[in-house]
Legacy VTK file of the C-alpha trace (Angstrom):
# vtk DataFile Version 3.0
C-alpha trace
ASCII
DATASET POLYDATA
POINTS 279 float
-95.990 174.795 145.256
-94.073 173.809 142.130
-91.103 175.798 140.744
-93.064 176.145 137.476
-95.940 177.835 139.241
-93.616 180.206 141.072
-91.957 181.582 137.937
-95.218 182.326 136.160
-96.699 183.751 139.344
-93.661 185.994 139.833
-94.026 187.455 136.348
-97.745 188.088 136.791
-97.362 189.385 140.343
-94.542 191.806 139.598
-96.442 193.211 136.633
-99.625 193.635 138.657
-97.657 195.511 141.308
-96.263 197.904 138.693
-99.706 198.464 137.170
-101.163 199.141 140.629
-98.460 201.658 141.483
-98.746 203.361 138.088
-102.508 203.687 138.650
-101.918 205.330 142.033
-103.628 202.525 143.938
-102.458 201.022 147.219
-102.825 197.471 148.513
-106.072 198.340 150.259
-107.585 199.604 146.994
-106.677 196.338 145.266
-108.011 194.300 148.185
-111.284 196.205 148.050
-111.600 195.399 144.343
-111.163 191.673 145.009
-113.145 191.648 148.234
-110.217 190.221 150.214
-107.605 191.339 152.700
-104.366 193.145 151.868
-102.220 190.107 152.639
-103.727 188.166 149.741
-102.909 190.948 147.272
-99.405 191.247 148.731
-98.801 187.514 148.288
-100.098 187.619 144.698
-97.750 190.473 143.855
-94.829 188.662 145.496
-95.521 185.570 143.395
-96.270 183.524 146.509
-99.747 182.525 145.370
-101.697 182.352 142.135
-104.584 184.464 140.957
-107.817 183.361 139.319
-108.542 184.673 135.844
-111.632 186.525 137.051
-109.579 188.242 139.770
-106.868 189.130 137.275
-109.391 190.752 134.961
-110.950 192.700 137.852
-107.596 194.163 138.842
-106.557 194.974 135.295
-109.863 196.781 134.788
-109.420 198.685 138.049
-105.895 199.747 137.018
-106.986 200.849 133.534
-104.487 198.517 131.894
-104.153 198.823 128.118
-105.204 196.033 125.779
-101.655 194.802 125.172
-101.013 194.400 128.885
-104.312 192.637 129.459
-103.722 190.224 126.594
-100.203 189.339 127.759
-101.127 188.679 131.378
-104.226 186.712 130.412
-102.092 184.632 128.046
-99.776 183.812 130.945
-102.701 182.961 133.196
-104.291 180.686 130.577
-101.069 179.081 129.353
-101.519 175.928 131.413
-104.613 175.162 129.313
-103.265 175.911 125.843
-100.015 176.166 123.893
-97.948 173.943 121.637
-96.285 172.333 124.684
-99.539 170.629 125.656
-98.777 167.831 123.183
-95.417 167.150 124.854
-96.216 167.256 128.580
-95.206 163.611 128.853
-91.553 164.401 128.180
-91.171 168.008 129.358
-90.659 168.920 132.999
-93.003 171.351 134.720
-90.193 173.872 135.179
-89.246 173.727 131.526
-92.852 174.190 130.435
-93.021 177.259 132.645
-90.019 178.722 130.819
-91.689 177.947 127.482
-94.805 179.771 128.685
-92.725 182.866 129.498
-90.972 182.537 126.143
-94.328 182.497 124.352
-95.092 186.087 125.403
-91.554 187.467 124.973
-91.011 190.180 122.372
-87.230 189.712 122.261
-84.894 186.845 123.125
-81.106 187.126 123.260
-78.990 183.994 123.722
-75.320 183.470 124.470
-74.320 179.863 123.765
-70.571 179.389 124.242
-70.318 175.589 123.989
-73.356 174.060 122.301
-75.889 175.108 119.674
-79.035 176.282 121.517
-82.258 174.346 121.054
-84.003 177.164 119.180
-81.440 176.755 116.382
-81.261 172.955 116.188
-81.667 171.197 112.864
-83.968 168.183 113.192
-81.289 165.459 113.095
-79.062 167.387 115.496
-82.021 167.848 117.852
-82.716 164.122 117.777
-79.058 163.278 118.421
-78.930 165.596 121.439
-82.225 164.183 122.724
-80.996 160.619 122.238
-78.064 161.334 124.539
-80.269 163.026 127.097
-82.813 160.188 127.088
-80.232 157.491 127.675
-80.738 156.056 124.213
-84.544 155.815 124.322
-85.441 156.330 120.643
-89.139 156.925 121.257
-88.445 159.666 123.794
-85.759 161.155 121.530
-88.171 161.321 118.585
-90.780 163.047 120.759
-88.190 165.487 122.138
-86.981 166.369 118.629
-90.592 166.942 117.557
-91.070 169.223 120.575
-87.968 171.195 119.564
-89.316 171.662 116.043
-92.686 172.786 117.433
-90.930 175.266 119.719
-88.954 176.701 116.813
-92.073 177.039 114.681
-93.850 178.935 117.454
-90.983 181.271 118.374
-89.153 181.823 115.088
-92.035 181.753 112.629
-95.325 182.506 114.374
-94.799 184.795 117.359
-92.854 187.605 115.706
-90.294 187.459 118.524
-86.901 188.969 117.720
-84.174 186.380 118.337
-80.466 187.252 118.482
-77.808 184.636 119.214
-74.082 184.897 119.955
-72.615 181.465 119.327
-69.197 180.533 120.688
-66.815 179.094 118.091
-66.432 175.993 120.279
-70.099 175.187 119.646
-69.289 174.774 115.952
-67.116 171.757 116.831
-69.501 170.099 119.285
-70.616 166.916 117.545
-73.957 165.254 118.164
-74.783 162.252 116.003
-71.543 162.320 114.045
-69.713 164.554 111.593
-72.458 164.449 108.966
-75.124 165.605 111.403
-72.852 168.433 112.556
-72.227 169.548 108.961
-75.959 169.707 108.308
-76.401 171.662 111.532
-73.780 174.204 110.490
-75.431 174.634 107.096
-78.748 175.121 108.885
-77.186 177.848 111.035
-75.730 179.557 107.985
-79.162 179.642 106.350
-80.778 181.037 109.502
-78.011 183.587 109.914
-78.564 185.156 106.498
-81.489 187.078 107.945
-84.799 186.393 109.585
-85.987 184.689 111.684
-82.796 184.786 113.786
-79.669 186.937 113.807
-76.604 184.788 114.509
-73.120 186.044 115.349
-70.145 183.788 116.005
-67.729 184.706 118.785
-64.244 183.555 117.658
-61.847 182.053 120.170
-59.507 184.924 119.296
-62.017 187.542 120.474
-60.416 187.915 123.876
-61.968 188.185 127.334
-65.499 189.450 127.784
-66.642 188.657 131.333
-69.399 186.171 130.437
-68.440 182.863 132.036
-71.330 180.683 130.895
-74.357 180.517 128.671
-77.483 182.551 129.347
-80.622 183.925 127.740
-82.449 187.191 128.318
-86.190 187.376 127.643
-87.696 190.825 127.209
-91.438 191.485 127.246
-91.572 195.009 125.846
-93.307 197.722 127.877
-95.872 195.235 129.207
-93.691 193.341 131.696
-90.366 195.079 132.340
-87.598 194.494 133.145
-87.382 190.957 131.724
-86.107 187.533 132.704
-82.585 186.061 132.694
-82.125 182.305 132.353
-78.639 181.157 133.338
-77.875 177.775 131.767
-77.916 174.701 133.966
-77.729 170.936 133.361
-80.518 169.250 131.420
-83.683 171.338 131.490
-82.461 173.146 134.588
-81.396 176.741 134.938
-81.412 179.712 137.255
-84.085 182.365 136.734
-83.263 185.983 137.594
-85.875 188.718 137.328
-84.405 191.496 139.470
-83.951 194.676 137.386
-80.236 194.890 138.201
-79.673 191.285 137.051
-81.501 191.810 133.770
-79.554 195.023 133.180
-76.185 193.373 133.941
-76.775 190.444 131.589
-78.098 192.759 128.876
-74.889 194.790 129.087
-72.839 191.584 128.958
-74.696 190.476 125.838
-74.085 193.825 124.149
-70.363 193.391 124.841
-70.444 189.887 123.339
-72.097 191.226 120.183
-69.395 193.867 119.854
-66.676 191.209 120.020
-68.443 188.719 117.734
-68.262 188.587 113.961
-70.967 190.371 112.007
-73.948 188.251 110.899
-72.561 188.264 107.338
-69.075 187.160 108.388
-70.570 184.652 110.805
-72.583 183.023 108.001
-69.369 182.749 105.951
-67.554 181.148 108.906
-70.406 178.676 109.396
-70.311 177.651 105.732
-66.548 177.202 105.912
-66.840 175.106 109.073
-69.418 172.895 107.360
-66.843 172.012 104.676
-64.072 171.001 107.101
LINES 1 280
279 0 1 2 3 4 5 6 7 8 9 10 11 12 13 14 15 16 17 18 19 20 21 22 23 24 25 26 27 28 29 30 31 32 33 34 35 36 37 38 39 40 41 42 43 44 45 46 47 48 49 50 51 52 53 54 55 56 57 58 59 60 61 62 63 64 65 66 67 68 69 70 71 72 73 74 75 76 77 78 79 80 81 82 83 84 85 86 87 88 89 90 91 92 93 94 95 96 97 98 99 100 101 102 103 104 105 106 107 108 109 110 111 112 113 114 115 116 117 118 119 120 121 122 123 124 125 126 127 128 129 130 131 132 133 134 135 136 137 138 139 140 141 142 143 144 145 146 147 148 149 150 151 152 153 154 155 156 157 158 159 160 161 162 163 164 165 166 167 168 169 170 171 172 173 174 175 176 177 178 179 180 181 182 183 184 185 186 187 188 189 190 191 192 193 194 195 196 197 198 199 200 201 202 203 204 205 206 207 208 209 210 211 212 213 214 215 216 217 218 219 220 221 222 223 224 225 226 227 228 229 230 231 232 233 234 235 236 237 238 239 240 241 242 243 244 245 246 247 248 249 250 251 252 253 254 255 256 257 258 259 260 261 262 263 264 265 266 267 268 269 270 271 272 273 274 275 276 277 278
Protein backbone atom coordinates (compact mmCIF):
# COMPACT_ATOMS: atom_id res chain seq x y z
CA UNK A 1 0.00 0.00 0.00
CA UNK A 2 1.44 3.39 -0.93
CA UNK A 3 1.82 6.29 1.55
CA UNK A 4 -0.37 8.38 -0.79
CA UNK A 5 -3.21 5.90 -0.54
CA UNK A 6 -2.94 5.76 3.24
CA UNK A 7 -3.35 9.51 3.77
CA UNK A 8 -6.44 9.80 1.60
CA UNK A 9 -7.87 6.63 3.11
CA UNK A 10 -7.27 7.96 6.63
CA UNK A 11 -9.19 11.15 5.89
CA UNK A 12 -12.11 9.27 4.35
CA UNK A 13 -12.10 6.56 7.02
CA UNK A 14 -12.01 8.92 9.99
CA UNK A 15 -14.84 10.97 8.54
CA UNK A 16 -16.96 7.89 7.87
CA UNK A 17 -16.44 6.78 11.46
CA UNK A 18 -17.64 10.15 12.76
CA UNK A 19 -20.68 10.10 10.47
CA UNK A 20 -21.52 6.56 11.60
CA UNK A 21 -21.28 7.48 15.28
CA UNK A 22 -23.30 10.67 14.78
CA UNK A 23 -26.01 8.60 13.06
CA UNK A 24 -26.13 6.20 16.02
CA UNK A 25 -24.98 3.24 13.94
CA UNK A 26 -22.52 0.57 15.03
CA UNK A 27 -20.04 -1.42 12.96
CA UNK A 28 -22.56 -4.20 12.43
CA UNK A 29 -25.09 -1.74 10.98
CA UNK A 30 -22.49 -0.46 8.52
CA UNK A 31 -21.43 -4.00 7.63
CA UNK A 32 -25.04 -4.94 6.97
CA UNK A 33 -25.38 -1.97 4.60
CA UNK A 34 -22.33 -3.09 2.60
CA UNK A 35 -23.08 -6.80 2.85
CA UNK A 36 -19.71 -7.54 4.45
CA UNK A 37 -18.24 -8.37 7.82
CA UNK A 38 -17.44 -5.88 10.58
CA UNK A 39 -13.69 -6.22 10.09
CA UNK A 40 -13.89 -4.70 6.61
CA UNK A 41 -15.74 -1.63 7.90
CA UNK A 42 -13.27 -1.34 10.79
CA UNK A 43 -10.32 -1.41 8.39
CA UNK A 44 -11.94 1.20 6.13
CA UNK A 45 -12.49 3.52 9.08
CA UNK A 46 -8.91 3.00 10.26
CA UNK A 47 -7.60 3.94 6.82
CA UNK A 48 -6.10 0.48 6.36
CA UNK A 49 -7.99 -0.23 3.15
CA UNK A 50 -9.81 1.73 0.47
CA UNK A 51 -13.49 1.93 -0.28
CA UNK A 52 -15.24 1.75 -3.64
CA UNK A 53 -17.30 4.74 -4.69
CA UNK A 54 -20.50 2.70 -4.69
CA UNK A 55 -19.80 1.53 -1.13
CA UNK A 56 -19.02 5.08 -0.04
CA UNK A 57 -22.32 6.33 -1.42
CA UNK A 58 -24.23 3.49 0.28
CA UNK A 59 -22.77 4.37 3.67
CA UNK A 60 -23.28 8.09 3.27
CA UNK A 61 -26.91 7.45 2.36
CA UNK A 62 -27.35 5.15 5.35
CA UNK A 63 -25.86 7.80 7.68
CA UNK A 64 -28.03 10.60 6.26
CA UNK A 65 -24.97 12.67 5.40
CA UNK A 66 -25.65 16.20 4.15
CA UNK A 67 -24.84 17.25 0.60
CA UNK A 68 -21.65 19.09 1.56
CA UNK A 69 -20.25 16.03 3.29
CA UNK A 70 -21.17 13.75 0.41
CA UNK A 71 -19.59 16.05 -2.15
CA UNK A 72 -16.34 16.38 -0.20
CA UNK A 73 -15.84 12.67 0.41
CA UNK A 74 -16.77 11.79 -3.17
CA UNK A 75 -14.27 14.39 -4.39
CA UNK A 76 -11.57 12.69 -2.33
CA UNK A 77 -12.57 9.28 -3.62
CA UNK A 78 -12.54 10.44 -7.26
CA UNK A 79 -9.43 12.61 -7.02
CA UNK A 80 -7.14 9.99 -8.53
CA UNK A 81 -9.11 10.34 -11.78
CA UNK A 82 -9.35 14.12 -12.01
CA UNK A 83 -7.66 17.30 -10.80
CA UNK A 84 -5.09 19.75 -12.10
CA UNK A 85 -2.26 17.48 -10.90
CA UNK A 86 -3.11 14.88 -13.53
CA UNK A 87 -1.08 16.84 -16.09
CA UNK A 88 2.02 16.70 -13.86
CA UNK A 89 2.08 13.09 -12.62
CA UNK A 90 5.38 12.58 -14.40
CA UNK A 91 7.21 14.92 -12.03
CA UNK A 92 5.16 14.75 -8.82
CA UNK A 93 5.54 11.95 -6.30
CA UNK A 94 2.54 9.89 -5.25
CA UNK A 95 2.78 11.20 -1.68
CA UNK A 96 2.86 14.80 -2.84
CA UNK A 97 -0.14 14.28 -5.10
CA UNK A 98 -2.01 12.86 -2.13
CA UNK A 99 -1.32 16.05 -0.18
CA UNK A 100 -2.53 18.11 -3.15
CA UNK A 101 -5.73 16.05 -3.19
CA UNK A 102 -6.33 16.85 0.50
CA UNK A 103 -5.51 20.49 -0.18
CA UNK A 104 -8.12 20.60 -2.95
CA UNK A 105 -10.97 20.04 -0.48
CA UNK A 106 -9.59 22.23 2.34
CA UNK A 107 -11.61 25.28 3.36
CA UNK A 108 -8.70 26.93 5.20
CA UNK A 109 -4.92 26.63 4.98
CA UNK A 110 -2.49 28.21 7.43
CA UNK A 111 1.25 28.12 6.73
CA UNK A 112 4.28 28.95 8.83
CA UNK A 113 7.37 29.30 6.64
CA UNK A 114 10.37 30.42 8.71
CA UNK A 115 13.16 30.02 6.14
CA UNK A 116 11.84 29.88 2.59
CA UNK A 117 8.88 31.29 0.68
CA UNK A 118 6.23 28.53 0.46
CA UNK A 119 5.30 27.16 -2.95
CA UNK A 120 1.77 28.60 -2.86
CA UNK A 121 3.30 32.09 -2.88
CA UNK A 122 6.06 31.60 -5.46
CA UNK A 123 6.41 34.01 -8.36
CA UNK A 124 7.01 32.13 -11.61
CA UNK A 125 10.75 32.85 -11.96
CA UNK A 126 11.36 32.08 -8.29
CA UNK A 127 9.44 28.81 -8.66
CA UNK A 128 11.57 27.85 -11.65
CA UNK A 129 14.79 28.71 -9.81
CA UNK A 130 13.80 26.57 -6.83
CA UNK A 131 12.77 23.73 -9.15
CA UNK A 132 16.03 24.00 -11.08
CA UNK A 133 17.97 23.39 -7.87
CA UNK A 134 15.73 20.51 -6.88
CA UNK A 135 15.98 18.86 -10.30
CA UNK A 136 19.76 18.94 -10.39
CA UNK A 137 19.78 21.48 -13.18
CA UNK A 138 17.36 19.69 -15.52
CA UNK A 139 15.70 22.63 -17.30
CA UNK A 140 12.85 20.60 -18.78
CA UNK A 141 11.87 19.20 -15.39
CA UNK A 142 12.25 22.65 -13.80
CA UNK A 143 9.94 24.22 -16.38
CA UNK A 144 7.33 21.51 -15.77
CA UNK A 145 7.65 21.90 -11.98
CA UNK A 146 7.21 25.69 -12.22
CA UNK A 147 4.13 25.17 -14.40
CA UNK A 148 2.76 22.75 -11.79
CA UNK A 149 3.32 25.38 -9.08
CA UNK A 150 1.41 27.98 -11.10
CA UNK A 151 -1.44 25.51 -11.68
CA UNK A 152 -1.55 24.74 -7.96
CA UNK A 153 -1.74 28.44 -7.10
CA UNK A 154 -4.51 29.02 -9.62
CA UNK A 155 -6.55 26.18 -8.14
CA UNK A 156 -6.06 27.07 -4.47
CA UNK A 157 -5.79 30.87 -4.47
CA UNK A 158 -8.18 31.76 -7.28
CA UNK A 159 -10.65 28.94 -7.91
CA UNK A 160 -11.34 26.99 -4.73
CA UNK A 161 -12.29 29.84 -2.40
CA UNK A 162 -9.91 28.45 0.23
CA UNK A 163 -8.79 30.92 2.88
CA UNK A 164 -4.98 31.06 2.97
CA UNK A 165 -3.02 32.72 5.79
CA UNK A 166 0.78 32.72 5.87
CA UNK A 167 3.29 33.74 8.55
CA UNK A 168 6.60 34.26 6.78
CA UNK A 169 9.85 34.37 8.73
CA UNK A 170 12.02 37.41 7.99
CA UNK A 171 14.87 35.05 7.05
CA UNK A 172 12.80 33.85 4.09
CA UNK A 173 12.97 37.37 2.65
CA UNK A 174 16.74 36.96 2.24
CA UNK A 175 16.72 33.44 0.80
CA UNK A 176 17.87 33.86 -2.79
CA UNK A 177 16.86 31.54 -5.60
CA UNK A 178 18.00 32.50 -9.09
CA UNK A 179 19.82 35.64 -8.01
CA UNK A 180 19.06 39.03 -6.50
CA UNK A 181 16.76 40.12 -9.32
CA UNK A 182 14.57 37.05 -9.01
CA UNK A 183 14.35 37.57 -5.25
CA UNK A 184 13.34 41.22 -5.70
CA UNK A 185 10.54 40.20 -8.05
CA UNK A 186 9.45 37.56 -5.56
CA UNK A 187 9.28 40.11 -2.75
CA UNK A 188 7.22 42.46 -4.91
CA UNK A 189 4.92 39.54 -5.72
CA UNK A 190 4.47 38.86 -2.00
CA UNK A 191 3.71 42.51 -1.33
CA UNK A 192 0.99 42.47 -3.99
CA UNK A 193 -0.52 39.27 -2.59
CA UNK A 194 -0.33 40.60 0.95
CA UNK A 195 -2.44 43.67 0.20
CA UNK A 196 -5.54 41.50 0.45
CA UNK A 197 -7.03 38.49 -1.23
CA UNK A 198 -6.26 35.79 -2.16
CA UNK A 199 -3.75 35.35 0.68
CA UNK A 200 -3.11 37.11 3.99
CA UNK A 201 0.64 37.41 4.61
CA UNK A 202 2.30 38.43 7.87
CA UNK A 203 6.05 38.71 8.34
CA UNK A 204 7.58 37.49 11.60
CA UNK A 205 10.57 39.77 12.35
CA UNK A 206 13.74 38.32 13.82
CA UNK A 207 13.16 40.66 16.76
CA UNK A 208 9.82 39.04 17.61
CA UNK A 209 11.28 36.82 20.29
CA UNK A 210 10.66 33.16 21.09
CA UNK A 211 7.43 31.47 20.10
CA UNK A 212 7.85 27.70 20.45
CA UNK A 213 7.54 26.81 16.75
CA UNK A 214 10.82 25.17 15.75
CA UNK A 215 10.16 24.50 12.07
CA UNK A 216 7.79 25.10 9.22
CA UNK A 217 4.33 23.55 9.09
CA UNK A 218 0.92 23.86 7.49
CA UNK A 219 -2.53 23.19 8.92
CA UNK A 220 -5.35 22.20 6.57
CA UNK A 221 -8.89 22.60 7.86
CA UNK A 222 -11.92 21.06 6.15
CA UNK A 223 -14.75 22.92 7.87
CA UNK A 224 -17.47 20.91 9.60
CA UNK A 225 -17.24 18.14 6.99
CA UNK A 226 -13.95 16.53 8.06
CA UNK A 227 -12.77 17.75 11.47
CA UNK A 228 -10.31 18.13 13.04
CA UNK A 229 -7.94 18.79 10.12
CA UNK A 230 -4.48 17.81 8.95
CA UNK A 231 -1.02 19.07 9.99
CA UNK A 232 1.87 18.84 7.54
CA UNK A 233 5.25 19.26 9.22
CA UNK A 234 7.87 20.32 6.66
CA UNK A 235 10.40 17.77 5.50
CA UNK A 236 13.07 17.65 2.77
CA UNK A 237 11.98 17.81 -0.86
CA UNK A 238 8.35 16.78 -1.25
CA UNK A 239 8.49 14.94 2.06
CA UNK A 240 6.76 15.80 5.29
CA UNK A 241 5.09 14.33 8.33
CA UNK A 242 1.29 14.14 8.36
CA UNK A 243 -0.53 14.45 11.70
CA UNK A 244 -4.30 14.08 11.93
CA UNK A 245 -4.85 13.38 15.63
CA UNK A 246 -7.15 16.03 17.15
CA UNK A 247 -4.60 16.97 19.82
CA UNK A 248 -1.89 17.52 17.17
CA UNK A 249 -4.12 19.71 15.03
CA UNK A 250 -5.15 21.70 18.10
CA UNK A 251 -1.54 22.18 19.26
CA UNK A 252 -0.32 23.42 15.88
CA UNK A 253 -3.35 25.68 15.51
CA UNK A 254 -2.54 27.29 18.86
CA UNK A 255 1.10 27.67 17.80
CA UNK A 256 0.03 29.39 14.59
CA UNK A 257 -2.21 31.79 16.49
CA UNK A 258 0.77 32.71 18.67
CA UNK A 259 2.91 33.32 15.56
CA UNK A 260 0.25 35.63 14.13
CA UNK A 261 0.19 37.61 17.37
CA UNK A 262 3.95 38.13 17.20
CA UNK A 263 4.07 38.89 13.47
CA UNK A 264 3.59 42.26 11.82
CA UNK A 265 0.12 43.15 10.61
CA UNK A 266 -0.64 42.41 6.94
CA UNK A 267 -0.35 46.15 6.19
CA UNK A 268 3.01 46.53 7.93
CA UNK A 269 4.19 43.26 6.40
CA UNK A 270 3.44 44.53 2.88
CA UNK A 271 5.46 47.68 3.67
CA UNK A 272 8.38 45.56 4.93
CA UNK A 273 8.25 43.41 1.79
CA UNK A 274 8.36 46.47 -0.47
CA UNK A 275 11.29 47.86 1.50
CA UNK A 276 13.15 44.55 1.28
CA UNK A 277 12.62 44.50 -2.48
CA UNK A 278 14.51 47.81 -2.77
CA UNK A 279 17.57 46.69 -0.78
